[in-house]
C-alpha atoms as an extended CHARMM CRD file, in Angstrom:
* protein
*
       242  EXT
         1         1  UNK       CA            -53.6930000000      -17.3540000000       22.0960000000  PROA      1               0.0000000000
         2         2  UNK       CA            -53.8270000000      -14.2150000000       19.9890000000  PROA      2               0.0000000000
         3         3  UNK       CA            -57.6140000000      -14.3150000000       20.0570000000  PROA      3               0.0000000000
         4         4  UNK       CA            -57.6780000000      -14.3410000000       23.7840000000  PROA      4               0.0000000000
         5         5  UNK       CA            -55.2320000000      -11.0660000000       24.0360000000  PROA      5               0.0000000000
         6         6  UNK       CA            -57.3240000000       -9.4310000000       21.7000000000  PROA      6               0.0000000000
         7         7  UNK       CA            -60.9540000000      -10.3990000000       23.5690000000  PROA      7               0.0000000000
         8         8  UNK       CA            -58.9680000000       -9.3430000000       27.0080000000  PROA      8               0.0000000000
         9         9  UNK       CA            -58.3810000000       -5.7950000000       25.7570000000  PROA      9               0.0000000000
        10        10  UNK       CA            -61.9820000000       -5.1600000000       25.0100000000  PROA      10              0.0000000000
        11        11  UNK       CA            -62.8530000000       -6.2540000000       28.6880000000  PROA      11              0.0000000000
        12        12  UNK       CA            -63.8700000000       -3.1660000000       30.9550000000  PROA      12              0.0000000000
        13        13  UNK       CA            -66.8240000000       -4.4060000000       32.6760000000  PROA      13              0.0000000000
        14        14  UNK       CA            -67.6320000000       -7.9410000000       34.8460000000  PROA      14              0.0000000000
        15        15  UNK       CA            -70.1340000000       -9.1580000000       32.2080000000  PROA      15              0.0000000000
        16        16  UNK       CA            -67.2490000000       -8.6890000000       29.5290000000  PROA      16              0.0000000000
        17        17  UNK       CA            -64.6270000000      -10.5900000000       32.0080000000  PROA      17              0.0000000000
        18        18  UNK       CA            -67.2080000000      -13.3250000000       32.4280000000  PROA      18              0.0000000000
        19        19  UNK       CA            -67.6590000000      -14.0140000000       28.9010000000  PROA      19              0.0000000000
        20        20  UNK       CA            -63.7800000000      -14.0440000000       28.1260000000  PROA      20              0.0000000000
        21        21  UNK       CA            -63.0070000000      -16.2320000000       30.9410000000  PROA      21              0.0000000000
        22        22  UNK       CA            -65.7550000000      -18.6560000000       30.3740000000  PROA      22              0.0000000000
        23        23  UNK       CA            -65.5900000000      -18.4340000000       26.6220000000  PROA      23              0.0000000000
        24        24  UNK       CA            -62.6040000000      -17.9400000000       24.8360000000  PROA      24              0.0000000000
        25        25  UNK       CA            -60.1750000000      -18.6030000000       27.4910000000  PROA      25              0.0000000000
        26        26  UNK       CA            -61.6290000000      -22.0680000000       28.3400000000  PROA      26              0.0000000000
        27        27  UNK       CA            -59.9280000000      -23.0300000000       24.9260000000  PROA      27              0.0000000000
        28        28  UNK       CA            -56.4680000000      -22.5710000000       26.7000000000  PROA      28              0.0000000000
        29        29  UNK       CA            -57.4210000000      -23.5580000000       30.2430000000  PROA      29              0.0000000000
        30        30  UNK       CA            -60.3370000000      -25.7920000000       30.4360000000  PROA      30              0.0000000000
        31        31  UNK       CA            -61.8540000000      -25.3880000000       34.3570000000  PROA      31              0.0000000000
        32        32  UNK       CA            -64.8350000000      -25.0940000000       36.0820000000  PROA      32              0.0000000000
        33        33  UNK       CA            -64.4910000000      -21.9820000000       38.1830000000  PROA      33              0.0000000000
        34        34  UNK       CA            -61.9720000000      -19.4260000000       38.1640000000  PROA      34              0.0000000000
        35        35  UNK       CA            -61.2800000000      -17.4830000000       41.6080000000  PROA      35              0.0000000000
        36        36  UNK       CA            -59.6510000000      -14.0740000000       40.9250000000  PROA      36              0.0000000000
        37        37  UNK       CA            -58.1970000000      -12.5820000000       43.8630000000  PROA      37              0.0000000000
        38        38  UNK       CA            -56.8270000000       -8.6520000000       44.1940000000  PROA      38              0.0000000000
        39        39  UNK       CA            -54.2440000000       -7.8940000000       46.6730000000  PROA      39              0.0000000000
        40        40  UNK       CA            -55.1100000000       -4.4320000000       47.8920000000  PROA      40              0.0000000000
        41        41  UNK       CA            -52.0150000000       -2.4280000000       49.4620000000  PROA      41              0.0000000000
        42        42  UNK       CA            -52.4100000000       -2.1120000000       53.2560000000  PROA      42              0.0000000000
        43        43  UNK       CA            -54.9100000000       -4.6690000000       53.3770000000  PROA      43              0.0000000000
        44        44  UNK       CA            -54.1400000000       -8.5160000000       54.3960000000  PROA      44              0.0000000000
        45        45  UNK       CA            -57.5480000000       -9.4490000000       52.6350000000  PROA      45              0.0000000000
        46        46  UNK       CA            -57.9440000000       -9.7010000000       49.0010000000  PROA      46              0.0000000000
        47        47  UNK       CA            -60.5330000000       -8.3390000000       46.9950000000  PROA      47              0.0000000000
        48        48  UNK       CA            -62.2790000000      -11.7760000000       45.3940000000  PROA      48              0.0000000000
        49        49  UNK       CA            -64.5690000000      -12.5080000000       42.5090000000  PROA      49              0.0000000000
        50        50  UNK       CA            -65.5200000000      -15.9680000000       40.4960000000  PROA      50              0.0000000000
        51        51  UNK       CA            -66.6910000000      -16.8970000000       37.5620000000  PROA      51              0.0000000000
        52        52  UNK       CA            -68.2530000000      -20.3750000000       36.7560000000  PROA      52              0.0000000000
        53        53  UNK       CA            -70.9500000000      -21.4950000000       34.0710000000  PROA      53              0.0000000000
        54        54  UNK       CA            -71.6510000000      -24.3840000000       36.8670000000  PROA      54              0.0000000000
        55        55  UNK       CA            -74.3080000000      -23.9710000000       39.5830000000  PROA      55              0.0000000000
        56        56  UNK       CA            -72.3710000000      -22.4710000000       42.1460000000  PROA      56              0.0000000000
        57        57  UNK       CA            -72.7710000000      -19.9470000000       44.9000000000  PROA      57              0.0000000000
        58        58  UNK       CA            -70.2110000000      -17.4240000000       43.8240000000  PROA      58              0.0000000000
        59        59  UNK       CA            -70.5640000000      -15.4260000000       47.1010000000  PROA      59              0.0000000000
        60        60  UNK       CA            -70.0450000000      -18.2860000000       49.4150000000  PROA      60              0.0000000000
        61        61  UNK       CA            -67.3980000000      -19.2860000000       47.2800000000  PROA      61              0.0000000000
        62        62  UNK       CA            -65.7930000000      -16.1020000000       47.5260000000  PROA      62              0.0000000000
        63        63  UNK       CA            -66.0670000000      -15.6840000000       51.3330000000  PROA      63              0.0000000000
        64        64  UNK       CA            -64.7910000000      -19.1550000000       51.3950000000  PROA      64              0.0000000000
        65        65  UNK       CA            -61.5630000000      -17.9400000000       49.5590000000  PROA      65              0.0000000000
        66        66  UNK       CA            -60.8880000000      -15.0010000000       51.4500000000  PROA      66              0.0000000000
        67        67  UNK       CA            -61.2640000000      -16.6840000000       54.9350000000  PROA      67              0.0000000000
        68        68  UNK       CA            -59.3880000000      -19.3500000000       53.6280000000  PROA      68              0.0000000000
        69        69  UNK       CA            -56.0920000000      -20.3290000000       55.9190000000  PROA      69              0.0000000000
        70        70  UNK       CA            -54.2060000000      -23.4390000000       54.5290000000  PROA      70              0.0000000000
        71        71  UNK       CA            -55.2630000000      -24.1970000000       50.5500000000  PROA      71              0.0000000000
        72        72  UNK       CA            -54.8750000000      -20.5670000000       49.7400000000  PROA      72              0.0000000000
        73        73  UNK       CA            -51.9180000000      -19.6580000000       51.2580000000  PROA      73              0.0000000000
        74        74  UNK       CA            -50.4740000000      -23.2500000000       50.2670000000  PROA      74              0.0000000000
        75        75  UNK       CA            -51.0130000000      -22.5460000000       46.7770000000  PROA      75              0.0000000000
        76        76  UNK       CA            -49.2060000000      -18.7760000000       47.1180000000  PROA      76              0.0000000000
        77        77  UNK       CA            -46.2760000000      -20.4990000000       48.9520000000  PROA      77              0.0000000000
        78        78  UNK       CA            -46.0760000000      -22.6990000000       45.8870000000  PROA      78              0.0000000000
        79        79  UNK       CA            -46.1620000000      -20.2410000000       43.2890000000  PROA      79              0.0000000000
        80        80  UNK       CA            -43.4210000000      -17.9910000000       45.1460000000  PROA      80              0.0000000000
        81        81  UNK       CA            -41.4950000000      -21.0960000000       45.4660000000  PROA      81              0.0000000000
        82        82  UNK       CA            -41.8540000000      -21.6960000000       41.8800000000  PROA      82              0.0000000000
        83        83  UNK       CA            -40.5210000000      -17.9670000000       41.2170000000  PROA      83              0.0000000000
        84        84  UNK       CA            -43.8420000000      -16.8690000000       40.4910000000  PROA      84              0.0000000000
        85        85  UNK       CA            -44.5520000000      -19.0850000000       37.5560000000  PROA      85              0.0000000000
        86        86  UNK       CA            -47.9580000000      -21.1000000000       37.1040000000  PROA      86              0.0000000000
        87        87  UNK       CA            -48.0480000000      -24.1320000000       39.7210000000  PROA      87              0.0000000000
        88        88  UNK       CA            -50.6200000000      -26.8330000000       39.5260000000  PROA      88              0.0000000000
        89        89  UNK       CA            -51.7920000000      -28.6310000000       42.5840000000  PROA      89              0.0000000000
        90        90  UNK       CA            -54.5430000000      -31.3280000000       43.4930000000  PROA      90              0.0000000000
        91        91  UNK       CA            -57.1300000000      -30.6250000000       45.9870000000  PROA      91              0.0000000000
        92        92  UNK       CA            -58.7030000000      -34.2270000000       46.9720000000  PROA      92              0.0000000000
        93        93  UNK       CA            -55.4800000000      -35.7740000000       48.5980000000  PROA      93              0.0000000000
        94        94  UNK       CA            -53.0130000000      -34.6780000000       51.5730000000  PROA      94              0.0000000000
        95        95  UNK       CA            -53.4860000000      -32.7140000000       54.3620000000  PROA      95              0.0000000000
        96        96  UNK       CA            -55.5160000000      -30.1220000000       52.0770000000  PROA      96              0.0000000000
        97        97  UNK       CA            -58.2440000000      -32.3890000000       51.1720000000  PROA      97              0.0000000000
        98        98  UNK       CA            -60.4970000000      -31.4580000000       53.9320000000  PROA      98              0.0000000000
        99        99  UNK       CA            -60.2320000000      -28.2430000000       53.3460000000  PROA      99              0.0000000000
       100       100  UNK       CA            -63.5740000000      -26.1860000000       53.0850000000  PROA      100             0.0000000000
       101       101  UNK       CA            -62.3610000000      -24.6140000000       49.8130000000  PROA      101             0.0000000000
       102       102  UNK       CA            -61.1780000000      -27.9150000000       48.6660000000  PROA      102             0.0000000000
       103       103  UNK       CA            -64.4260000000      -29.1850000000       49.2590000000  PROA      103             0.0000000000
       104       104  UNK       CA            -66.4630000000      -26.8420000000       46.9660000000  PROA      104             0.0000000000
       105       105  UNK       CA            -64.1290000000      -27.4690000000       44.1910000000  PROA      105             0.0000000000
       106       106  UNK       CA            -64.7280000000      -31.2300000000       44.4640000000  PROA      106             0.0000000000
       107       107  UNK       CA            -68.2190000000      -30.7420000000       44.5640000000  PROA      107             0.0000000000
       108       108  UNK       CA            -68.0840000000      -29.4480000000       41.1060000000  PROA      108             0.0000000000
       109       109  UNK       CA            -65.7810000000      -32.2380000000       39.8230000000  PROA      109             0.0000000000
       110       110  UNK       CA            -62.8630000000      -30.0060000000       40.1420000000  PROA      110             0.0000000000
       111       111  UNK       CA            -59.9410000000      -31.8380000000       42.2170000000  PROA      111             0.0000000000
       112       112  UNK       CA            -57.0760000000      -30.1430000000       40.1680000000  PROA      112             0.0000000000
       113       113  UNK       CA            -56.1750000000      -26.4130000000       40.4680000000  PROA      113             0.0000000000
       114       114  UNK       CA            -53.9200000000      -24.3670000000       38.0860000000  PROA      114             0.0000000000
       115       115  UNK       CA            -52.6230000000      -21.1170000000       39.9830000000  PROA      115             0.0000000000
       116       116  UNK       CA            -50.8520000000      -18.4140000000       39.1420000000  PROA      116             0.0000000000
       117       117  UNK       CA            -50.6710000000      -14.3850000000       40.1000000000  PROA      117             0.0000000000
       118       118  UNK       CA            -48.7870000000      -11.1600000000       39.3710000000  PROA      118             0.0000000000
       119       119  UNK       CA            -46.2770000000       -9.3850000000       41.4840000000  PROA      119             0.0000000000
       120       120  UNK       CA            -44.9580000000       -5.7900000000       41.5620000000  PROA      120             0.0000000000
       121       121  UNK       CA            -41.3990000000       -4.6980000000       41.7170000000  PROA      121             0.0000000000
       122       122  UNK       CA            -40.4650000000       -5.8900000000       45.0030000000  PROA      122             0.0000000000
       123       123  UNK       CA            -41.8460000000       -9.4010000000       44.5530000000  PROA      123             0.0000000000
       124       124  UNK       CA            -45.0920000000       -8.5320000000       46.3550000000  PROA      124             0.0000000000
       125       125  UNK       CA            -48.3620000000      -10.0940000000       45.2940000000  PROA      125             0.0000000000
       126       126  UNK       CA            -50.7030000000       -8.0400000000       43.6820000000  PROA      126             0.0000000000
       127       127  UNK       CA            -52.9170000000      -10.7360000000       42.1170000000  PROA      127             0.0000000000
       128       128  UNK       CA            -53.8500000000      -14.0260000000       42.5250000000  PROA      128             0.0000000000
       129       129  UNK       CA            -55.9400000000      -16.3490000000       40.2250000000  PROA      129             0.0000000000
       130       130  UNK       CA            -57.0900000000      -20.0870000000       40.7370000000  PROA      130             0.0000000000
       131       131  UNK       CA            -58.6000000000      -22.1570000000       37.9920000000  PROA      131             0.0000000000
       132       132  UNK       CA            -60.4570000000      -25.0550000000       39.7390000000  PROA      132             0.0000000000
       133       133  UNK       CA            -60.4050000000      -27.7510000000       36.8690000000  PROA      133             0.0000000000
       134       134  UNK       CA            -61.3560000000      -31.4230000000       36.2030000000  PROA      134             0.0000000000
       135       135  UNK       CA            -58.7630000000      -34.4060000000       36.2950000000  PROA      135             0.0000000000
       136       136  UNK       CA            -56.7050000000      -34.3090000000       33.1450000000  PROA      136             0.0000000000
       137       137  UNK       CA            -57.2870000000      -30.8460000000       32.1110000000  PROA      137             0.0000000000
       138       138  UNK       CA            -54.4940000000      -29.1020000000       32.6730000000  PROA      138             0.0000000000
       139       139  UNK       CA            -50.5630000000      -29.9780000000       32.4350000000  PROA      139             0.0000000000
       140       140  UNK       CA            -47.4530000000      -28.3960000000       31.2770000000  PROA      140             0.0000000000
       141       141  UNK       CA            -48.9200000000      -26.8090000000       28.5050000000  PROA      141             0.0000000000
       142       142  UNK       CA            -51.9030000000      -25.1700000000       30.3240000000  PROA      142             0.0000000000
       143       143  UNK       CA            -49.3670000000      -24.0360000000       33.0290000000  PROA      143             0.0000000000
       144       144  UNK       CA            -47.1170000000      -22.4990000000       30.0480000000  PROA      144             0.0000000000
       145       145  UNK       CA            -49.8970000000      -20.9170000000       28.3140000000  PROA      145             0.0000000000
       146       146  UNK       CA            -51.1640000000      -19.3620000000       32.1330000000  PROA      146             0.0000000000
       147       147  UNK       CA            -47.8820000000      -17.8320000000       32.1140000000  PROA      147             0.0000000000
       148       148  UNK       CA            -48.5300000000      -16.1710000000       28.9890000000  PROA      148             0.0000000000
       149       149  UNK       CA            -52.2170000000      -15.1550000000       29.6630000000  PROA      149             0.0000000000
       150       150  UNK       CA            -52.3820000000      -14.0120000000       33.0800000000  PROA      150             0.0000000000
       151       151  UNK       CA            -50.6940000000      -10.7920000000       32.7350000000  PROA      151             0.0000000000
       152       152  UNK       CA            -53.7960000000      -10.0570000000       30.3250000000  PROA      152             0.0000000000
       153       153  UNK       CA            -55.8300000000      -11.4660000000       32.6930000000  PROA      153             0.0000000000
       154       154  UNK       CA            -54.9260000000       -9.2170000000       35.6420000000  PROA      154             0.0000000000
       155       155  UNK       CA            -54.9300000000       -6.3060000000       33.4730000000  PROA      155             0.0000000000
       156       156  UNK       CA            -58.6220000000       -6.8780000000       32.3750000000  PROA      156             0.0000000000
       157       157  UNK       CA            -59.4620000000       -7.7910000000       36.1810000000  PROA      157             0.0000000000
       158       158  UNK       CA            -58.2490000000       -4.7970000000       37.0700000000  PROA      158             0.0000000000
       159       159  UNK       CA            -60.1600000000       -2.7020000000       34.8970000000  PROA      159             0.0000000000
       160       160  UNK       CA            -63.3680000000       -4.2410000000       35.8990000000  PROA      160             0.0000000000
       161       161  UNK       CA            -62.4420000000       -2.7800000000       39.5070000000  PROA      161             0.0000000000
       162       162  UNK       CA            -62.2500000000        0.9470000000       38.0400000000  PROA      162             0.0000000000
       163       163  UNK       CA            -65.4210000000        3.0970000000       38.5940000000  PROA      163             0.0000000000
       164       164  UNK       CA            -65.5170000000        4.1350000000       35.1590000000  PROA      164             0.0000000000
       165       165  UNK       CA            -67.5160000000        7.5000000000       34.3080000000  PROA      165             0.0000000000
       166       166  UNK       CA            -70.9890000000        5.8770000000       33.1270000000  PROA      166             0.0000000000
       167       167  UNK       CA            -70.5150000000        6.8530000000       29.3420000000  PROA      167             0.0000000000
       168       168  UNK       CA            -67.2950000000        5.2900000000       29.4700000000  PROA      168             0.0000000000
       169       169  UNK       CA            -68.6070000000        2.3530000000       30.2520000000  PROA      169             0.0000000000
       170       170  UNK       CA            -71.9140000000        2.4240000000       28.8330000000  PROA      170             0.0000000000
       171       171  UNK       CA            -73.7530000000        2.1720000000       31.7280000000  PROA      171             0.0000000000
       172       172  UNK       CA            -75.7970000000        5.5020000000       30.6910000000  PROA      172             0.0000000000
       173       173  UNK       CA            -76.6890000000        3.8410000000       27.3890000000  PROA      173             0.0000000000
       174       174  UNK       CA            -80.1930000000        2.3130000000       26.4540000000  PROA      174             0.0000000000
       175       175  UNK       CA            -80.2830000000       -1.1790000000       25.9740000000  PROA      175             0.0000000000
       176       176  UNK       CA            -79.4470000000       -2.1380000000       22.5070000000  PROA      176             0.0000000000
       177       177  UNK       CA            -82.8370000000       -2.9790000000       20.9090000000  PROA      177             0.0000000000
       178       178  UNK       CA            -83.6210000000       -4.6060000000       17.2310000000  PROA      178             0.0000000000
       179       179  UNK       CA            -80.3700000000       -6.7600000000       17.5360000000  PROA      179             0.0000000000
       180       180  UNK       CA            -82.2340000000       -9.7220000000       18.9800000000  PROA      180             0.0000000000
       181       181  UNK       CA            -85.8710000000      -10.9710000000       18.4230000000  PROA      181             0.0000000000
       182       182  UNK       CA            -88.4570000000      -11.0680000000       20.9050000000  PROA      182             0.0000000000
       183       183  UNK       CA            -88.2810000000      -14.7870000000       20.6840000000  PROA      183             0.0000000000
       184       184  UNK       CA            -84.5960000000      -14.9000000000       20.7130000000  PROA      184             0.0000000000
       185       185  UNK       CA            -84.2650000000      -12.4610000000       23.6740000000  PROA      185             0.0000000000
       186       186  UNK       CA            -86.6270000000      -14.7820000000       25.2910000000  PROA      186             0.0000000000
       187       187  UNK       CA            -84.1850000000      -17.8860000000       24.8970000000  PROA      187             0.0000000000
       188       188  UNK       CA            -81.1200000000      -15.9100000000       25.6110000000  PROA      188             0.0000000000
       189       189  UNK       CA            -82.9800000000      -14.8940000000       28.8930000000  PROA      189             0.0000000000
       190       190  UNK       CA            -83.4940000000      -18.8280000000       29.8550000000  PROA      190             0.0000000000
       191       191  UNK       CA            -79.7970000000      -19.9690000000       28.7840000000  PROA      191             0.0000000000
       192       192  UNK       CA            -78.8320000000      -17.1570000000       31.2690000000  PROA      192             0.0000000000
       193       193  UNK       CA            -81.0480000000      -19.2120000000       33.8980000000  PROA      193             0.0000000000
       194       194  UNK       CA            -78.9760000000      -22.3730000000       33.0540000000  PROA      194             0.0000000000
       195       195  UNK       CA            -81.3790000000      -24.0430000000       30.7780000000  PROA      195             0.0000000000
       196       196  UNK       CA            -80.7490000000      -26.7900000000       28.0570000000  PROA      196             0.0000000000
       197       197  UNK       CA            -82.5060000000      -26.5210000000       24.5020000000  PROA      197             0.0000000000
       198       198  UNK       CA            -84.8070000000      -29.2960000000       26.0610000000  PROA      198             0.0000000000
       199       199  UNK       CA            -86.2130000000      -27.4490000000       29.1130000000  PROA      199             0.0000000000
       200       200  UNK       CA            -86.4770000000      -24.2900000000       27.0520000000  PROA      200             0.0000000000
       201       201  UNK       CA            -88.4920000000      -26.0840000000       24.5060000000  PROA      201             0.0000000000
       202       202  UNK       CA            -90.5010000000      -27.4060000000       27.2940000000  PROA      202             0.0000000000
       203       203  UNK       CA            -91.1130000000      -24.2940000000       28.6050000000  PROA      203             0.0000000000
       204       204  UNK       CA            -92.0400000000      -22.3500000000       25.2530000000  PROA      204             0.0000000000
       205       205  UNK       CA            -93.6220000000      -25.3030000000       24.0320000000  PROA      205             0.0000000000
       206       206  UNK       CA            -91.7510000000      -25.4940000000       20.8310000000  PROA      206             0.0000000000
       207       207  UNK       CA            -89.0580000000      -28.1780000000       19.7890000000  PROA      207             0.0000000000
       208       208  UNK       CA            -85.5690000000      -28.5690000000       20.7800000000  PROA      208             0.0000000000
       209       209  UNK       CA            -84.6670000000      -28.0330000000       16.9680000000  PROA      209             0.0000000000
       210       210  UNK       CA            -86.6000000000      -24.9770000000       17.0960000000  PROA      210             0.0000000000
       211       211  UNK       CA            -84.3990000000      -23.5570000000       20.0740000000  PROA      211             0.0000000000
       212       212  UNK       CA            -80.9700000000      -24.5720000000       18.6880000000  PROA      212             0.0000000000
       213       213  UNK       CA            -82.2020000000      -22.3740000000       15.4510000000  PROA      213             0.0000000000
       214       214  UNK       CA            -82.7300000000      -19.5770000000       17.3070000000  PROA      214             0.0000000000
       215       215  UNK       CA            -79.3990000000      -19.9280000000       19.2760000000  PROA      215             0.0000000000
       216       216  UNK       CA            -77.2940000000      -20.2460000000       16.4190000000  PROA      216             0.0000000000
       217       217  UNK       CA            -78.9570000000      -17.2530000000       14.9070000000  PROA      217             0.0000000000
       218       218  UNK       CA            -78.2570000000      -15.1490000000       18.5210000000  PROA      218             0.0000000000
       219       219  UNK       CA            -74.6080000000      -16.3860000000       18.3170000000  PROA      219             0.0000000000
       220       220  UNK       CA            -73.8770000000      -15.0920000000       14.7860000000  PROA      220             0.0000000000
       221       221  UNK       CA            -75.7330000000      -12.0440000000       15.6810000000  PROA      221             0.0000000000
       222       222  UNK       CA            -74.1410000000      -11.2770000000       18.5370000000  PROA      222             0.0000000000
       223       223  UNK       CA            -70.8070000000      -12.0750000000       17.1840000000  PROA      223             0.0000000000
       224       224  UNK       CA            -69.4730000000      -14.7310000000       19.3930000000  PROA      224             0.0000000000
       225       225  UNK       CA            -68.7920000000      -18.4890000000       19.7360000000  PROA      225             0.0000000000
       226       226  UNK       CA            -70.8650000000      -20.1910000000       22.3900000000  PROA      226             0.0000000000
       227       227  UNK       CA            -73.7380000000      -19.9480000000       24.8060000000  PROA      227             0.0000000000
       228       228  UNK       CA            -71.3440000000      -18.3020000000       27.6600000000  PROA      228             0.0000000000
       229       229  UNK       CA            -69.8960000000      -15.4910000000       25.2540000000  PROA      229             0.0000000000
       230       230  UNK       CA            -73.7990000000      -14.9050000000       24.2430000000  PROA      230             0.0000000000
       231       231  UNK       CA            -74.7590000000      -14.4730000000       27.8300000000  PROA      231             0.0000000000
       232       232  UNK       CA            -71.5830000000      -12.3970000000       28.6060000000  PROA      232             0.0000000000
       233       233  UNK       CA            -72.1520000000       -9.8110000000       25.6400000000  PROA      233             0.0000000000
       234       234  UNK       CA            -76.4400000000       -9.7860000000       26.3060000000  PROA      234             0.0000000000
       235       235  UNK       CA            -75.8680000000       -8.8760000000       30.1990000000  PROA      235             0.0000000000
       236       236  UNK       CA            -72.9120000000       -6.2180000000       28.5060000000  PROA      236             0.0000000000
       237       237  UNK       CA            -75.5960000000       -4.9100000000       26.2480000000  PROA      237             0.0000000000
       238       238  UNK       CA            -78.2100000000       -4.9880000000       28.7680000000  PROA      238             0.0000000000
       239       239  UNK       CA            -80.2940000000       -7.1660000000       26.3690000000  PROA      239             0.0000000000
       240       240  UNK       CA            -80.8730000000       -9.6000000000       29.2420000000  PROA      240             0.0000000000
       241       241  UNK       CA            -81.8270000000       -8.8730000000       32.7480000000  PROA      241             0.0000000000
       242       242  UNK       CA            -79.6910000000      -10.7860000000       35.8130000000  PROA      242             0.0000000000
């Protein structure tokens, strides 16, 4: 938990948020996709973004979330009835099963959702987060952990929406060179495109074991725990081209 809090405080850009929620945060709340919604004052719709390592059209998922008139309102109502604490719900059973958003979650194997949000001093929702999860991945423990971590998730999500001066976010700095070898950079680029070690080996005409060795060296150099975090950090450092 402390590791996740520490990582969250370092989030200022979308790639950094991606690296956290699809990396370290998975150890607390395992999920296939995370959808973040920010309620903007005076507007009925939410600003939405989604994060997943699965092959999913995030733009379409965001649109489904914004336009949804059944599942999302249902989850928000359950959350409010639960005194704004984390709630868990199924999406493949009941009257909401045929919902477009629920079908998209089911396509990813996520038949359960854990939802939580934040609110202002009047009790009005300010942000809402939906973790779409596989069966058995979430229960009371994950709901409790969500109660602890969502305030940090909200703060990190809001920071990524701020248009920081270029020098603050590091956007005007050149890509960090010399950190990885050309081969490690090449392999990391293929990891970004979702290729496995075997597929990368076939593409580059090297053995999967050689690819694995390069990946392990890359993780150590970037000081990350897994491939997802490596991609997120490489995007932030502009080592990998999106």
